[in-house]
N, C-alpha and C positions, 0 to 999 in steps of 0.2 A: 782309304775309301774317298771318292769324290762326292761332293755335295751336289745333288740333283736340283737344278734351279726351278724345275716345274712345280707348280703348286700341288699340294696333297689334297685329296678328296676327303671331306669330313666323314668320319666313321671308319676310315681304313685303318688297319692295324699298322703299327710302326714296323713290323717285320713283313708286311704285305709286299710281295715282289712287284706288284703293279698298283701303287697307291695313287696313280695319276688319272686324269681325265681319259675317258674311253670314247671312241668314235660312236656316234649315234645317240649320245646322251646330251641332255641340256644341263648347264650349270650356271649358278650365280656365284660371284665372288663375295666372300664375307669380309667386310671392312671394319677394322677397329676391334677392340675387345680381345678376349683370350683366343679367339679362333681366326684372328686377322690373317688374310691371305689364303685361307683354305677355300676350297670349292665345295659348294653344296649341290648335290645331284637333285635337280627338280624335275627330272624326266617323268612325265605322266601326271604332274601336279596340275590341277585345274587353275584357272585364273583366280578364282576365289581363294583357293589354298595359298597361292603365291601372294595375294594381296594381304593375307593375314600375317605373313612372315613366319618365324619359327622360334621356339625356345629349345635350344640345342644343349644336350648334356655335355658337360666339360668338367674336367678335374682341375682346370687352371683358373677358374673364376673366383670371385669373392667368397663363394660358399663351399669351395673345395670339391672333392669328389662327389658326384651326384647332383651338384648344382647345375644351373642352366644359364646360358648366355642367350639373350633375346636379340634377334635381328629382324629388321623390317626392310622392305624394298625402298630403294632410294628413287623418288619420283624423277629425278633428273637423269638417272642412269639405270635403266631397267635390268641390266645384268649384274648389278651391285646391290648387296643388302648391307645396311649400316647397323652397327651394334647400338643397342638402346639401353643396355644395362644387364645386370645379373639378377637372378632370382633363385630362391632355394628349390 
């Protein structure tokens, strides 16, 4: 099986036949931390929602399954959110 170089969308299942970006959607790139390189679908999010960032569930963070990795917008790059740490 060949490795697909396209980034995976956060929340897609590992056996999802189409875990990549879809036309008509807006994404930000997650940079750093346990979700590094994944895309977060922010289609329909308000500017206020985007400004707040997100605490995303991940099993790969410091707190294991059910823990969250926090990401915030990078002011220098609006399509990139930087990892700020893990939280239970």
